[in-house]
C-alpha positions as CSV (number, residue, x, y, z in Angstrom):
1,X,-94.3,-63.9,226.3
2,X,-93.9,-61.3,224.3
3,X,-96.2,-58.3,224.8
4,X,-96.5,-59.7,220.6
5,X,-98.9,-61.9,221.9
6,X,-101.2,-59.9,223.6
7,X,-101.4,-57.5,221.0
8,X,-105.3,-58.0,219.2
9,X,-103.6,-59.0,216.0
10,X,-100.9,-60.7,216.7
11,X,-99.9,-64.1,218.4
12,X,-96.3,-64.5,219.3
13,X,-93.8,-66.5,216.4
14,X,-92.1,-68.4,219.6
15,X,-95.8,-69.9,220.3
16,X,-96.4,-70.5,216.7
17,X,-92.8,-72.5,217.0
18,X,-93.6,-74.0,219.8
19,X,-97.8,-75.6,219.4
20,X,-99.0,-78.3,217.7
21,X,-102.8,-79.1,217.2
22,X,-103.5,-81.8,220.0
23,X,-104.7,-83.6,217.1
24,X,-102.5,-84.2,213.4
25,X,-99.7,-83.1,216.1
26,X,-99.2,-80.8,212.9
27,X,-98.4,-76.5,212.4
28,X,-101.1,-74.0,213.3
29,X,-101.5,-71.0,211.3
30,X,-102.6,-67.7,213.1
31,X,-106.5,-66.2,212.1
32,X,-106.2,-62.4,213.6
33,X,-109.2,-61.3,212.6
34,X,-111.4,-64.3,214.3
35,X,-107.9,-64.3,217.1
36,X,-107.8,-68.4,216.6
37,X,-105.3,-70.7,216.1
38,X,-106.0,-73.5,212.9
39,X,-105.2,-77.0,211.6
40,X,-105.7,-76.8,208.4
41,X,-104.9,-80.9,208.5
42,X,-107.3,-81.3,211.3
43,X,-110.0,-78.6,209.9
44,X,-110.2,-76.7,213.2
45,X,-109.4,-74.0,214.8
46,X,-108.8,-73.7,218.5
47,X,-109.5,-69.9,220.3
48,X,-107.2,-67.9,222.2
49,X,-108.8,-66.4,225.3
50,X,-107.1,-63.8,226.8
51,X,-104.5,-64.3,225.3
52,X,-103.7,-68.6,226.4
53,X,-104.7,-70.7,223.6
54,X,-107.3,-73.2,224.2
55,X,-105.6,-76.2,222.7
56,X,-108.7,-78.3,223.2
57,X,-110.8,-80.3,220.7
58,X,-113.9,-80.1,223.2
59,X,-114.0,-76.2,222.2
60,X,-112.7,-76.2,218.8
61,X,-114.4,-74.8,216.0
62,X,-115.2,-76.6,213.0
63,X,-113.7,-75.3,209.6
64,X,-115.6,-75.6,206.6
């Protein structure tokens, strides 16, 4: 992992290339303000805790 992953306002671009939404298998985007990986297709936001993406639907926040 690069040091960029641990920087509060960014996520390692390589991570975004390999991670997909567990519901839609679609792309994720990084929300630096909320520190979440967002799946627009599933309308879910997955938290990143201590640099670790939590890709469980049960842990995701529903988007309005």
